[in-house]
C-alpha positions as CSV (number, residue, x, y, z in Angstrom):
1,M,7.9,17.0,-19.6
2,R,9.5,15.0,-16.7
3,L,7.6,15.2,-13.4
4,P,9.6,15.4,-10.2
5,S,10.1,12.5,-7.9
6,P,7.5,11.9,-5.2
7,S,7.6,13.5,-1.8
8,I,8.3,10.6,0.7
9,Q,7.3,10.7,4.4
10,E,8.4,8.2,7.0
11,T,5.8,6.9,9.4
12,N,5.9,5.4,12.9
13,V,5.4,1.9,11.6
14,R,8.7,0.2,10.6
15,G,9.4,0.6,6.9
16,V,5.9,2.0,6.0
17,R,6.3,5.2,3.9
18,L,3.8,7.6,2.4
19,F,4.4,8.8,-1.2
20,E,2.8,12.0,-2.5
21,M,3.1,11.4,-6.2
22,P,3.8,14.3,-8.5
23,C,0.8,15.5,-10.5
24,S,0.6,17.5,-13.7
25,V,-2.5,19.5,-14.3
26,D,-3.7,20.7,-17.7
27,P,-7.1,22.5,-17.6
28,N,-7.8,21.2,-21.1
29,R,-6.6,17.7,-20.8
30,G,-6.9,16.8,-17.1
31,R,-4.5,15.4,-14.6
32,L,-1.6,13.0,-14.8
33,T,0.4,11.3,-12.1
34,V,3.3,9.1,-12.8
35,A,5.5,6.6,-10.9
36,E,8.8,5.4,-12.4
37,V,11.4,3.0,-11.2
38,P,13.7,4.0,-9.5
39,H,12.6,7.6,-9.0
40,G,9.0,7.1,-8.0
41,L,8.4,3.5,-7.0
42,P,10.5,1.8,-4.4
43,F,10.7,-1.5,-6.4
44,S,10.0,-2.8,-9.9
45,P,6.5,-4.3,-9.8
46,Q,6.2,-8.0,-10.7
47,R,2.5,-8.2,-10.2
48,C,-0.4,-5.7,-10.1
49,F,-4.1,-6.1,-9.2
50,L,-7.2,-4.0,-8.5
51,I,-9.5,-4.3,-5.5
52,F,-13.0,-2.9,-6.2
53,G,-16.6,-3.6,-5.6
54,V,-16.0,-4.2,-1.9
55,P,-19.4,-4.6,-0.2
56,T,-20.2,-2.0,2.5
57,G,-18.7,-3.0,5.8
58,Q,-16.4,-5.6,4.5
59,T,-12.6,-5.6,5.0
60,R,-9.8,-6.8,2.8
61,G,-6.2,-7.7,3.5
62,Q,-5.9,-8.8,7.1
63,H,-2.6,-10.4,6.4
64,A,1.2,-9.8,6.1
65,H,3.8,-11.0,3.6
66,R,7.0,-12.8,4.4
67,T,9.0,-11.3,1.4
68,C,6.6,-9.2,-0.7
69,S,6.5,-5.4,-0.6
70,Q,3.3,-3.8,-1.8
71,F,2.6,-0.2,-3.0
72,L,-1.1,0.8,-2.7
73,L,-2.9,3.7,-4.5
74,C,-6.6,4.4,-4.3
75,T,-7.2,5.4,-7.9
76,H,-10.9,6.2,-7.3
77,G,-13.1,6.7,-4.3
78,E,-11.5,6.1,-0.8
79,C,-10.6,3.5,1.8
80,R,-8.7,3.3,5.0
81,L,-5.4,1.3,5.4
82,L,-4.4,0.1,8.8
83,V,-0.8,-1.1,9.2
84,D,0.9,-2.8,12.1
85,D,4.5,-3.9,12.7
86,G,3.7,-5.8,15.9
87,T,4.6,-2.8,18.1
88,Q,3.3,0.4,16.3
89,Q,0.1,0.9,14.3
90,A,-1.0,3.7,11.9
91,E,-4.1,4.3,9.8
92,F,-4.0,6.1,6.5
93,H,-7.0,7.6,4.6
94,L,-6.4,6.8,0.9
95,D,-8.6,9.3,-0.9
96,R,-6.7,10.4,-4.0
97,P,-4.6,8.8,-6.8
98,T,-1.5,10.8,-5.9
99,L,-1.2,9.3,-2.4
100,G,0.7,5.9,-2.3
101,V,1.7,3.8,0.7
102,L,4.6,1.4,0.7
103,V,3.9,-1.7,2.8
104,P,7.1,-3.7,3.2
105,P,7.3,-7.4,4.2
106,L,6.3,-8.4,7.8
107,I,3.7,-5.6,8.1
108,W,0.1,-6.6,8.9
109,S,-2.3,-4.6,6.8
110,T,-6.1,-4.3,6.8
111,L,-8.2,-2.3,4.3
112,R,-11.6,-1.1,5.5
113,L,-14.3,1.6,5.0
114,H,-14.3,1.3,1.3
115,S,-16.5,3.8,-0.5
116,A,-18.9,2.2,-3.0
117,D,-16.8,3.5,-5.9
118,S,-13.3,2.7,-4.5
119,V,-10.7,1.2,-6.7
120,L,-7.4,0.3,-5.1
121,L,-4.4,-0.4,-7.3
122,V,-1.8,-2.7,-5.6
123,L,1.7,-3.1,-7.1
124,A,3.6,-6.1,-5.7
125,S,7.3,-6.7,-5.7
126,V,7.0,-10.5,-6.4
127,P,4.6,-12.7,-8.3
128,Y,1.8,-14.4,-6.3
129,E,2.9,-17.1,-3.9
130,E,0.5,-18.5,-1.4
131,E,3.4,-19.4,0.9
132,D,4.3,-15.7,1.2
133,Y,1.1,-14.9,3.0
134,I,0.7,-14.8,6.8
135,H,-3.0,-15.0,7.6
136,D,-2.9,-15.6,11.3
137,Y,-2.1,-12.5,13.5
138,A,-0.6,-14.7,16.3
139,D,1.8,-16.3,13.7
140,F,2.6,-12.8,12.5
141,L,3.5,-11.6,16.0
142,T,5.6,-14.7,16.6
143,L,7.6,-13.9,13.4
144,V,8.2,-10.2,14.1
145,Q,8.9,-10.5,17.8
146,L,11.5,-13.3,17.7
147,P,14.0,-12.8,20.5
148,T,17.5,-11.8,19.5
149,P,20.1,-14.7,20.0
């Protein structure tokens, strides 16, 4: 059985989109959600990683990427994702494995309020490159608010 494509919702933050992933429910076998390229994921992942075991009160992220897009799904537990394009901000409560968020390049993101059991899956559009990260918020603002020539 092929599941339908996700429902995609635009947000007020440039390029950030919410994906409600399709879910198949079988009372005897459980639930299944799927994301395929190109019908479910906005890019072909080149890297994936899990964030888990975050101590109470700690934050993750607090950076932007120059070229990398990321797709975030909280597969267990819950956390909050704050995104910022330099002008608009939004916060999303990631509390189910069917809710994904696309974070495109040049969006500042911060993860906070992790539950003790949270497991966040991050799919990245490119392999890890330290040079792609922007760790200083002032540098980020300079990059996204360049005056037009």
